[in-house]
Chimera marker file (.cmm) of the C-alpha trace (Angstrom):
<marker_set name="trace">
<marker id="1" x="206.498" y="77.936" z="154.443" r="1" g="1" b="0" radius="0.5"/>
<marker id="2" x="206.086" y="74.261" z="153.803" r="1" g="1" b="0" radius="0.5"/>
<marker id="3" x="209.398" y="73.378" z="155.439" r="1" g="1" b="0" radius="0.5"/>
<marker id="4" x="208.353" y="75.169" z="158.662" r="1" g="1" b="0" radius="0.5"/>
<marker id="5" x="204.966" y="73.393" z="158.526" r="1" g="1" b="0" radius="0.5"/>
<marker id="6" x="206.608" y="69.990" z="158.125" r="1" g="1" b="0" radius="0.5"/>
<marker id="7" x="209.014" y="70.755" z="160.932" r="1" g="1" b="0" radius="0.5"/>
<marker id="8" x="206.172" y="71.781" z="163.273" r="1" g="1" b="0" radius="0.5"/>
<marker id="9" x="204.119" y="68.726" z="162.208" r="1" g="1" b="0" radius="0.5"/>
<marker id="10" x="206.859" y="66.178" z="162.916" r="1" g="1" b="0" radius="0.5"/>
<marker id="11" x="207.773" y="67.960" z="166.089" r="1" g="1" b="0" radius="0.5"/>
<marker id="12" x="204.094" y="67.478" z="167.165" r="1" g="1" b="0" radius="0.5"/>
<marker id="13" x="204.336" y="63.800" z="166.384" r="1" g="1" b="0" radius="0.5"/>
<marker id="14" x="207.493" y="63.398" z="168.467" r="1" g="1" b="0" radius="0.5"/>
<marker id="15" x="206.058" y="65.452" z="171.372" r="1" g="1" b="0" radius="0.5"/>
<marker id="16" x="202.955" y="63.164" z="171.418" r="1" g="1" b="0" radius="0.5"/>
<marker id="17" x="205.350" y="60.358" z="172.530" r="1" g="1" b="0" radius="0.5"/>
<marker id="18" x="207.154" y="62.365" z="175.251" r="1" g="1" b="0" radius="0.5"/>
<marker id="19" x="206.281" y="62.286" z="178.920" r="1" g="1" b="0" radius="0.5"/>
<marker id="20" x="204.055" y="64.857" z="180.705" r="1" g="1" b="0" radius="0.5"/>
<marker id="21" x="204.375" y="68.171" z="179.060" r="1" g="1" b="0" radius="0.5"/>
<marker id="22" x="204.654" y="66.451" z="175.604" r="1" g="1" b="0" radius="0.5"/>
<marker id="23" x="200.986" y="66.082" z="175.268" r="1" g="1" b="0" radius="0.5"/>
<marker id="24" x="200.414" y="69.815" z="175.535" r="1" g="1" b="0" radius="0.5"/>
<marker id="25" x="203.272" y="70.487" z="173.229" r="1" g="1" b="0" radius="0.5"/>
<marker id="26" x="201.776" y="68.110" z="170.662" r="1" g="1" b="0" radius="0.5"/>
<marker id="27" x="198.462" y="69.983" z="170.789" r="1" g="1" b="0" radius="0.5"/>
<marker id="28" x="200.136" y="73.345" z="170.368" r="1" g="1" b="0" radius="0.5"/>
<marker id="29" x="202.496" y="72.287" z="167.699" r="1" g="1" b="0" radius="0.5"/>
<marker id="30" x="199.756" y="70.404" z="165.865" r="1" g="1" b="0" radius="0.5"/>
<marker id="31" x="197.657" y="73.543" z="165.780" r="1" g="1" b="0" radius="0.5"/>
<marker id="32" x="200.631" y="75.538" z="164.608" r="1" g="1" b="0" radius="0.5"/>
<marker id="33" x="201.380" y="72.952" z="161.874" r="1" g="1" b="0" radius="0.5"/>
<marker id="34" x="197.712" y="73.049" z="160.693" r="1" g="1" b="0" radius="0.5"/>
<marker id="35" x="197.746" y="76.882" z="160.450" r="1" g="1" b="0" radius="0.5"/>
<marker id="36" x="201.109" y="77.188" z="158.743" r="1" g="1" b="0" radius="0.5"/>
<marker id="37" x="200.270" y="74.260" z="156.441" r="1" g="1" b="0" radius="0.5"/>
<marker id="38" x="197.007" y="75.847" z="155.476" r="1" g="1" b="0" radius="0.5"/>
<marker id="39" x="198.780" y="79.118" z="154.608" r="1" g="1" b="0" radius="0.5"/>
<marker id="40" x="201.275" y="77.250" z="152.521" r="1" g="1" b="0" radius="0.5"/>
<marker id="41" x="198.577" y="75.237" z="150.722" r="1" g="1" b="0" radius="0.5"/>
<marker id="42" x="196.480" y="78.176" z="149.809" r="1" g="1" b="0" radius="0.5"/>
<marker id="43" x="199.409" y="80.065" z="148.250" r="1" g="1" b="0" radius="0.5"/>
<marker id="44" x="198.513" y="79.725" z="144.513" r="1" g="1" b="0" radius="0.5"/>
<marker id="45" x="201.904" y="81.066" z="143.412" r="1" g="1" b="0" radius="0.5"/>
<marker id="46" x="203.810" y="78.267" z="145.071" r="1" g="1" b="0" radius="0.5"/>
<marker id="47" x="204.920" y="75.287" z="142.995" r="1" g="1" b="0" radius="0.5"/>
<marker id="48" x="203.060" y="72.042" z="143.216" r="1" g="1" b="0" radius="0.5"/>
<marker id="49" x="205.678" y="70.200" z="145.350" r="1" g="1" b="0" radius="0.5"/>
<marker id="50" x="205.579" y="72.931" z="148.036" r="1" g="1" b="0" radius="0.5"/>
<marker id="51" x="201.787" y="72.929" z="148.095" r="1" g="1" b="0" radius="0.5"/>
<marker id="52" x="201.819" y="69.133" z="148.376" r="1" g="1" b="0" radius="0.5"/>
<marker id="53" x="204.301" y="69.349" z="151.211" r="1" g="1" b="0" radius="0.5"/>
<marker id="54" x="202.108" y="71.949" z="152.933" r="1" g="1" b="0" radius="0.5"/>
<marker id="55" x="199.069" y="69.636" z="152.639" r="1" g="1" b="0" radius="0.5"/>
<marker id="56" x="201.134" y="66.764" z="154.040" r="1" g="1" b="0" radius="0.5"/>
<marker id="57" x="202.174" y="68.904" z="156.994" r="1" g="1" b="0" radius="0.5"/>
<marker id="58" x="198.495" y="69.863" z="157.561" r="1" g="1" b="0" radius="0.5"/>
<marker id="59" x="197.706" y="66.117" z="157.739" r="1" g="1" b="0" radius="0.5"/>
<marker id="60" x="200.572" y="65.140" z="159.928" r="1" g="1" b="0" radius="0.5"/>
<marker id="61" x="199.922" y="68.199" z="162.184" r="1" g="1" b="0" radius="0.5"/>
<marker id="62" x="196.283" y="67.007" z="162.573" r="1" g="1" b="0" radius="0.5"/>
<marker id="63" x="197.491" y="63.557" z="163.596" r="1" g="1" b="0" radius="0.5"/>
<marker id="64" x="199.758" y="65.138" z="166.209" r="1" g="1" b="0" radius="0.5"/>
<marker id="65" x="196.917" y="67.214" z="167.473" r="1" g="1" b="0" radius="0.5"/>
<marker id="66" x="194.638" y="64.077" z="167.718" r="1" g="1" b="0" radius="0.5"/>
<marker id="67" x="197.318" y="62.030" z="169.432" r="1" g="1" b="0" radius="0.5"/>
<marker id="68" x="197.936" y="64.801" z="171.947" r="1" g="1" b="0" radius="0.5"/>
<marker id="69" x="194.205" y="65.293" z="172.532" r="1" g="1" b="0" radius="0.5"/>
<marker id="70" x="193.713" y="61.554" z="172.954" r="1" g="1" b="0" radius="0.5"/>
<marker id="71" x="196.416" y="61.505" z="175.637" r="1" g="1" b="0" radius="0.5"/>
<marker id="72" x="194.744" y="64.350" z="177.544" r="1" g="1" b="0" radius="0.5"/>
<marker id="73" x="191.393" y="62.497" z="177.344" r="1" g="1" b="0" radius="0.5"/>
<marker id="74" x="193.011" y="59.257" z="178.628" r="1" g="1" b="0" radius="0.5"/>
<marker id="75" x="194.683" y="61.127" z="181.439" r="1" g="1" b="0" radius="0.5"/>
<marker id="76" x="191.233" y="62.728" z="182.486" r="1" g="1" b="0" radius="0.5"/>
<marker id="77" x="189.529" y="59.373" z="182.357" r="1" g="1" b="0" radius="0.5"/>
<marker id="78" x="192.222" y="57.808" z="184.478" r="1" g="1" b="0" radius="0.5"/>
<marker id="79" x="191.913" y="60.613" z="187.037" r="1" g="1" b="0" radius="0.5"/>
<marker id="80" x="188.147" y="60.185" z="187.105" r="1" g="1" b="0" radius="0.5"/>
<marker id="81" x="188.507" y="56.437" z="187.529" r="1" g="1" b="0" radius="0.5"/>
<marker id="82" x="190.918" y="56.803" z="190.470" r="1" g="1" b="0" radius="0.5"/>
<marker id="83" x="188.627" y="59.391" z="192.007" r="1" g="1" b="0" radius="0.5"/>
<marker id="84" x="185.703" y="56.911" z="191.838" r="1" g="1" b="0" radius="0.5"/>
<marker id="85" x="187.764" y="54.139" z="193.291" r="1" g="1" b="0" radius="0.5"/>
<marker id="86" x="188.761" y="56.241" z="196.348" r="1" g="1" b="0" radius="0.5"/>
<marker id="87" x="185.214" y="57.197" z="197.092" r="1" g="1" b="0" radius="0.5"/>
<link id1="1" id2="2" r="1" g="1" b="0" radius="0.2"/>
<link id1="2" id2="3" r="1" g="1" b="0" radius="0.2"/>
<link id1="3" id2="4" r="1" g="1" b="0" radius="0.2"/>
<link id1="4" id2="5" r="1" g="1" b="0" radius="0.2"/>
<link id1="5" id2="6" r="1" g="1" b="0" radius="0.2"/>
<link id1="6" id2="7" r="1" g="1" b="0" radius="0.2"/>
<link id1="7" id2="8" r="1" g="1" b="0" radius="0.2"/>
<link id1="8" id2="9" r="1" g="1" b="0" radius="0.2"/>
<link id1="9" id2="10" r="1" g="1" b="0" radius="0.2"/>
<link id1="10" id2="11" r="1" g="1" b="0" radius="0.2"/>
<link id1="11" id2="12" r="1" g="1" b="0" radius="0.2"/>
<link id1="12" id2="13" r="1" g="1" b="0" radius="0.2"/>
<link id1="13" id2="14" r="1" g="1" b="0" radius="0.2"/>
<link id1="14" id2="15" r="1" g="1" b="0" radius="0.2"/>
<link id1="15" id2="16" r="1" g="1" b="0" radius="0.2"/>
<link id1="16" id2="17" r="1" g="1" b="0" radius="0.2"/>
<link id1="17" id2="18" r="1" g="1" b="0" radius="0.2"/>
<link id1="18" id2="19" r="1" g="1" b="0" radius="0.2"/>
<link id1="19" id2="20" r="1" g="1" b="0" radius="0.2"/>
<link id1="20" id2="21" r="1" g="1" b="0" radius="0.2"/>
<link id1="21" id2="22" r="1" g="1" b="0" radius="0.2"/>
<link id1="22" id2="23" r="1" g="1" b="0" radius="0.2"/>
<link id1="23" id2="24" r="1" g="1" b="0" radius="0.2"/>
<link id1="24" id2="25" r="1" g="1" b="0" radius="0.2"/>
<link id1="25" id2="26" r="1" g="1" b="0" radius="0.2"/>
<link id1="26" id2="27" r="1" g="1" b="0" radius="0.2"/>
<link id1="27" id2="28" r="1" g="1" b="0" radius="0.2"/>
<link id1="28" id2="29" r="1" g="1" b="0" radius="0.2"/>
<link id1="29" id2="30" r="1" g="1" b="0" radius="0.2"/>
<link id1="30" id2="31" r="1" g="1" b="0" radius="0.2"/>
<link id1="31" id2="32" r="1" g="1" b="0" radius="0.2"/>
<link id1="32" id2="33" r="1" g="1" b="0" radius="0.2"/>
<link id1="33" id2="34" r="1" g="1" b="0" radius="0.2"/>
<link id1="34" id2="35" r="1" g="1" b="0" radius="0.2"/>
<link id1="35" id2="36" r="1" g="1" b="0" radius="0.2"/>
<link id1="36" id2="37" r="1" g="1" b="0" radius="0.2"/>
<link id1="37" id2="38" r="1" g="1" b="0" radius="0.2"/>
<link id1="38" id2="39" r="1" g="1" b="0" radius="0.2"/>
<link id1="39" id2="40" r="1" g="1" b="0" radius="0.2"/>
<link id1="40" id2="41" r="1" g="1" b="0" radius="0.2"/>
<link id1="41" id2="42" r="1" g="1" b="0" radius="0.2"/>
<link id1="42" id2="43" r="1" g="1" b="0" radius="0.2"/>
<link id1="43" id2="44" r="1" g="1" b="0" radius="0.2"/>
<link id1="44" id2="45" r="1" g="1" b="0" radius="0.2"/>
<link id1="45" id2="46" r="1" g="1" b="0" radius="0.2"/>
<link id1="46" id2="47" r="1" g="1" b="0" radius="0.2"/>
<link id1="47" id2="48" r="1" g="1" b="0" radius="0.2"/>
<link id1="48" id2="49" r="1" g="1" b="0" radius="0.2"/>
<link id1="49" id2="50" r="1" g="1" b="0" radius="0.2"/>
<link id1="50" id2="51" r="1" g="1" b="0" radius="0.2"/>
<link id1="51" id2="52" r="1" g="1" b="0" radius="0.2"/>
<link id1="52" id2="53" r="1" g="1" b="0" radius="0.2"/>
<link id1="53" id2="54" r="1" g="1" b="0" radius="0.2"/>
<link id1="54" id2="55" r="1" g="1" b="0" radius="0.2"/>
<link id1="55" id2="56" r="1" g="1" b="0" radius="0.2"/>
<link id1="56" id2="57" r="1" g="1" b="0" radius="0.2"/>
<link id1="57" id2="58" r="1" g="1" b="0" radius="0.2"/>
<link id1="58" id2="59" r="1" g="1" b="0" radius="0.2"/>
<link id1="59" id2="60" r="1" g="1" b="0" radius="0.2"/>
<link id1="60" id2="61" r="1" g="1" b="0" radius="0.2"/>
<link id1="61" id2="62" r="1" g="1" b="0" radius="0.2"/>
<link id1="62" id2="63" r="1" g="1" b="0" radius="0.2"/>
<link id1="63" id2="64" r="1" g="1" b="0" radius="0.2"/>
<link id1="64" id2="65" r="1" g="1" b="0" radius="0.2"/>
<link id1="65" id2="66" r="1" g="1" b="0" radius="0.2"/>
<link id1="66" id2="67" r="1" g="1" b="0" radius="0.2"/>
<link id1="67" id2="68" r="1" g="1" b="0" radius="0.2"/>
<link id1="68" id2="69" r="1" g="1" b="0" radius="0.2"/>
<link id1="69" id2="70" r="1" g="1" b="0" radius="0.2"/>
<link id1="70" id2="71" r="1" g="1" b="0" radius="0.2"/>
<link id1="71" id2="72" r="1" g="1" b="0" radius="0.2"/>
<link id1="72" id2="73" r="1" g="1" b="0" radius="0.2"/>
<link id1="73" id2="74" r="1" g="1" b="0" radius="0.2"/>
<link id1="74" id2="75" r="1" g="1" b="0" radius="0.2"/>
<link id1="75" id2="76" r="1" g="1" b="0" radius="0.2"/>
<link id1="76" id2="77" r="1" g="1" b="0" radius="0.2"/>
<link id1="77" id2="78" r="1" g="1" b="0" radius="0.2"/>
<link id1="78" id2="79" r="1" g="1" b="0" radius="0.2"/>
<link id1="79" id2="80" r="1" g="1" b="0" radius="0.2"/>
<link id1="80" id2="81" r="1" g="1" b="0" radius="0.2"/>
<link id1="81" id2="82" r="1" g="1" b="0" radius="0.2"/>
<link id1="82" id2="83" r="1" g="1" b="0" radius="0.2"/>
<link id1="83" id2="84" r="1" g="1" b="0" radius="0.2"/>
<link id1="84" id2="85" r="1" g="1" b="0" radius="0.2"/>
<link id1="85" id2="86" r="1" g="1" b="0" radius="0.2"/>
<link id1="86" id2="87" r="1" g="1" b="0" radius="0.2"/>
</marker_set>
């Protein structure tokens, strides 16, 4: 579970740096990494290293989600600015 969460989290971070559809992928993969990381972290039967990896994936997934969301906000602000410039 933690390996999948880490994979999703790092994919979200990479997708946040990609062009146009990357921001939406970053948001989706970040949400998925947070969910899978939470499931891995709450598994009390898992060893400590796996729970720690799941918590790290949760954190990195949240960063990917925030970076993707920031890019969406910047895009919307730029569109609004261009709309005000044109009248």
